[in-house]
Structure formats: C-alpha cells, structure tokens
C-alpha positions in Angstrom: 38.7 -44.0 -73.9 38.7 -43.1 -77.5 39.8 -40.0 -79.0 37.5 -38.5 -82.0 37.5 -35.7 -84.2 34.0 -34.2 -85.3 34.3 -32.2 -88.0 30.5 -30.9 -88.3 29.7 -29.7 -92.1 27.9 -25.7 -92.8 29.9 -24.1 -89.5 29.4 -20.0 -89.4 31.4 -18.6 -86.7 29.5 -15.0 -87.2 26.4 -17.4 -86.8 24.9 -17.5 -82.8 24.6 -20.6 -82.8 27.7 -21.9 -84.2 30.2 -20.9 -81.7 32.5 -22.3 -80.3 31.6 -22.7 -77.1 27.8 -23.4 -77.8 29.3 -26.3 -80.0 31.4 -27.6 -76.8 28.3 -27.4 -75.2 26.5 -29.8 -76.8 29.6 -32.2 -76.9 29.6 -32.2 -73.4 25.8 -32.0 -72.8 26.2 -35.6 -74.6 28.2 -37.2 -72.3 31.0 -37.1 -74.4 34.8 -36.1 -72.1 37.5 -34.1 -72.5 35.8 -31.4 -75.6 37.4 -29.4 -77.7 37.6 -26.7 -80.7 39.8 -26.7 -82.9 40.1 -23.1 -84.6 36.4 -21.9 -85.4 35.0 -23.5 -87.9 33.5 -26.9 -86.7 36.5 -28.9 -85.4 35.7 -30.4 -82.0 37.8 -33.1 -80.7 36.8 -35.6 -77.2 36.8 -38.6 -76.1 34.3 -41.1 -75.8 34.4 -45.2 -74.6 31.5 -45.5 -77.4 33.5 -47.6 -80.5 30.2 -47.3 -83.1 31.2 -44.2 -85.0 27.7 -44.3 -87.7 25.9 -43.8 -83.9 27.9 -40.9 -82.9 28.0 -39.7 -85.7 24.4 -40.0 -85.1 23.7 -38.5 -82.1 25.8 -35.7 -82.7 23.9 -35.0 -85.1 20.3 -34.5 -83.3 21.6 -32.9 -80.2 22.7 -29.9 -82.9 19.9 -29.5 -84.8 17.4 -30.5 -81.9 19.6 -27.7 -79.3 21.3 -25.3 -82.3 19.2 -26.1 -85.1 22.6 -27.1 -86.5 21.1 -28.8 -90.2 24.8 -29.8 -91.4 26.5 -32.8 -91.2 28.2 -34.3 -88.8 31.6 -37.2 -89.3 33.7 -38.8 -86.6 37.1 -40.0 -87.2 39.4 -41.4 -84.8 42.6 -39.9 -83.4 44.4 -44.2 -84.9 42.3 -43.3 -88.3 43.9 -39.1 -89.0 47.4 -40.1 -87.9 47.7 -43.0 -90.0 47.0 -40.7 -92.7 49.2 -37.7 -91.2 52.4 -40.8 -91.5 51.0 -41.4 -95.2 52.5 -38.0 -95.9 50.0 -38.2 -99.0 51.1 -34.5 -100.5 54.6 -35.7 -99.9 57.0 -32.6 -100.1 54.1 -30.4 -101.0 52.4 -27.1 -99.1 50.0 -25.4 -98.3 50.1 -21.6 -99.2 48.4 -18.8 -100.0 48.2 -20.0 -104.0 48.1 -23.4 -103.2 45.6 -25.9 -101.0 46.3 -29.0 -100.2 42.7 -30.0 -99.5 41.2 -33.0 -97.0 37.5 -33.6 -98.1 36.1 -37.0 -95.5 33.4 -39.1 -97.1 30.6 -39.4 -94.2 30.3 -43.1 -94.8 33.9 -44.4 -96.0 34.1 -46.6 -99.5 35.7 -49.4 -100.7 36.8 -47.7 -103.4 35.7 -44.2 -104.6 35.7 -42.7 -108.3 37.6 -40.2 -109.0 37.5 -37.7 -112.2 40.6 -37.6 -114.2 40.0 -33.8 -114.9 37.9 -32.4 -112.4 38.8 -28.9 -112.7 42.1 -27.0 -114.6 43.0 -26.3 -110.7 43.0 -28.8 -109.0 44.4 -31.4 -109.5 43.9 -35.0 -107.5 46.1 -36.9 -105.4 44.2 -39.4 -104.6 41.8 -41.2 -102.4 42.5 -42.6 -98.8 40.7 -45.1 -98.3 41.0 -45.5 -94.6 40.6 -42.1 -93.3 38.1 -42.2 -96.3 39.1 -39.3 -98.0 40.0 -37.8 -101.2 43.5 -36.2 -101.6 43.1 -32.3 -103.7 45.8 -29.6 -104.5 43.9 -26.7 -105.8 45.4 -23.4 -107.3 44.5 -20.0 -105.4 46.6 -17.9 -107.2 44.7 -16.4 -109.2 41.2 -14.9 -107.7 38.9 -14.3 -110.4 38.6 -18.1 -111.0 37.0 -20.5 -108.3 37.9 -23.8 -108.6 34.5 -26.7 -109.7 36.3 -29.3 -107.3 34.3 -28.9 -104.5 31.2 -29.0 -106.8 31.9 -32.0 -108.3 32.4 -33.6 -105.0 28.6 -32.6 -104.1 27.4 -34.1 -107.2 29.1 -36.7 -106.8 28.7 -37.5 -102.8 26.4 -34.9 -101.6 26.2 -33.5 -99.0 27.4 -36.0 -96.4 31.1 -34.6 -96.9 33.3 -32.0 -95.7 37.1 -30.6 -96.6 39.3 -29.3 -94.0 42.7 -28.2 -95.3 46.0 -30.3 -94.6 46.7 -27.3 -91.8 43.7 -28.0 -90.3 43.8 -31.6 -90.5 47.5 -31.8 -88.3 46.2 -29.3 -86.5 43.2 -31.4 -85.4 45.7 -34.4 -84.8 48.0 -32.3 -82.7 45.2 -31.4 -80.3 44.1 -35.3 -80.6 47.8 -36.7 -78.8 47.5 -34.0 -76.6 45.0 -35.1 -74.5 
C-alpha cells in the first residue's frame, strides 16, 4: 500500500461542499484507504495500491467535480517524494513566520527543468525548483500588509491553473500525518 497526499486547489472551507468530511467522503467512495484531512485547506492523505499518479489525480478530480461540483485541480505526491523534499532542507535555516512565508508551489506535471524568474517580485526570493517534487520554493516577504507579492500571479500566468501552493509548515504537517499511518 502506497501513501499519498492529494493537494487540492481552490478549496474554501466555508463552502458547504468543500468541508473536510465531504472531501474525505469522495476519497473513501473511490475505495482509497486511511483517508484523513490535514488542516482545512484541501490536503487529504490516503493509501492506495495504485501507482499511476496521473490516473489517481484524474479519478479524484472527476469525482470531486461530479459529487461536489469542485472544478479546481488535484495534485498528488507520494510520501517518498515529500519526505525527500523535507530531507533536502531547501530553505536551510530560514523559518516560516508571520512576516516571512516559506512556500512550495507544486506543478501538476513536473518538468526536468522549469524556468525561474530572475526577479519575479521585489517581495519574493526564489530559492529554486525541486525537480523530484516538481515544486518551486520561494520565500515571500509579508511584513508589509499594504503590499502584495506577485509571485503567485507569475506562476499562474506561466504555468496555468495546474499548480497549487502550500506553506512549508503545511508540507511538514502533511508528511507527519503520512508517516503516522
């Protein structure tokens, strides 16, 4: 049995069709096992014998759209990939905090090389692209509430809607939950 995390795009926990119990129900209805939520923002961990990640993503997304009317994207990563990302410690000694967000943006279809902006935004420092995880790593300065970084906009314009972003803390929580099961 393989352990996976589904990272769902566009989940609004205040929407009655997007509650954790309904999301878990869709996964359970697909025959996936050990289905659990991590936080209330579209992170579902589960076990499956399936090894074809694109097929899993497609099945989950079809079920979410059919059963709950959720059109957003579904990105799946296995525990070994996420664990290896954490072990590489791409942020070094940096810590996620109120004014500095450490972010991981996962691409649905990872590429061997992904173009990085030289300076996407004065409030963003791109740490790099992790090829194995298929994810951009960035440090975003949120210390001034009157300014909004445009890095997410650049990612959307460059890669479309087949991406989703999580904080480094959330990725750590997802891996912890996966390792508990």
